[in-house]
C-alpha positions as CSV (number, residue, x, y, z in Angstrom):
1,M,13.9,-50.5,1.6
2,K,14.3,-49.8,5.3
3,V,16.6,-46.9,6.3
4,E,18.8,-47.4,9.3
5,K,20.2,-44.6,11.3
6,F,23.7,-45.0,12.7
7,K,25.4,-42.5,15.0
8,V,28.6,-42.5,17.0
9,L,29.2,-40.1,19.8
10,L,32.3,-39.6,21.9
11,Y,32.0,-37.6,25.2
12,L,33.7,-37.0,28.5
13,K,32.4,-38.4,31.8
14,R,33.1,-35.2,33.7
15,S,31.6,-36.6,36.9
16,G,34.3,-39.3,37.1
17,L,37.5,-37.3,37.4
18,D,40.5,-39.3,38.6
19,K,43.1,-38.1,41.1
20,L,45.1,-36.4,38.3
21,G,42.1,-34.3,37.2
22,K,41.5,-36.3,34.0
23,A,38.1,-37.4,32.8
24,P,37.5,-40.7,31.0
25,I,36.5,-40.7,27.3
26,M,33.3,-42.6,26.8
27,G,31.5,-43.6,23.6
28,R,27.9,-44.2,22.5
29,I,26.8,-46.0,19.4
30,T,23.1,-45.7,18.3
31,V,21.5,-47.8,15.6
32,N,17.9,-46.7,14.9
33,R,16.8,-46.3,18.6
34,T,19.1,-48.9,20.2
35,M,22.0,-47.5,22.2
36,A,25.2,-49.1,23.5
37,Q,27.7,-47.3,25.7
38,F,31.3,-48.2,26.3
39,S,34.5,-46.8,27.8
40,S,37.5,-46.2,25.6
41,K,39.9,-46.8,28.5
42,L,41.4,-43.4,27.7
43,S,41.3,-40.2,29.7
44,C,42.1,-36.6,29.1
45,T,42.2,-33.1,30.6
46,P,38.7,-31.7,30.4
47,E,39.9,-28.2,29.3
48,L,41.3,-29.7,26.1
49,W,38.1,-31.5,25.0
50,N,36.1,-30.1,22.2
51,P,32.5,-31.5,22.5
52,R,31.4,-30.3,19.1
53,E,34.1,-32.2,17.2
54,S,34.5,-35.0,19.8
55,R,38.2,-34.7,20.0
56,L,41.0,-32.8,21.8
57,N,42.0,-29.3,20.8
58,G,45.5,-28.0,20.3
59,K,48.9,-29.4,19.5
60,S,50.0,-30.4,23.0
61,K,51.7,-33.8,23.6
62,E,48.5,-35.1,25.2
63,A,46.3,-34.0,22.3
64,I,48.6,-35.4,19.6
65,S,49.2,-38.8,21.4
66,Y,45.5,-39.8,21.2
């Protein structure tokens, strides 16, 4: 039986800040060693992003709405 590895990663593209200072949320799916990257069409304030948990911190309106 072949074991397949599947991984989902959400991250911020900090190099692509818009005029409001928000960074787009990007995603990466990896199956075995094949990667596919995509944009979620969402953006957030970089200070609220928690990279370890791949989500926004806090209970602000912005953090709860996503």
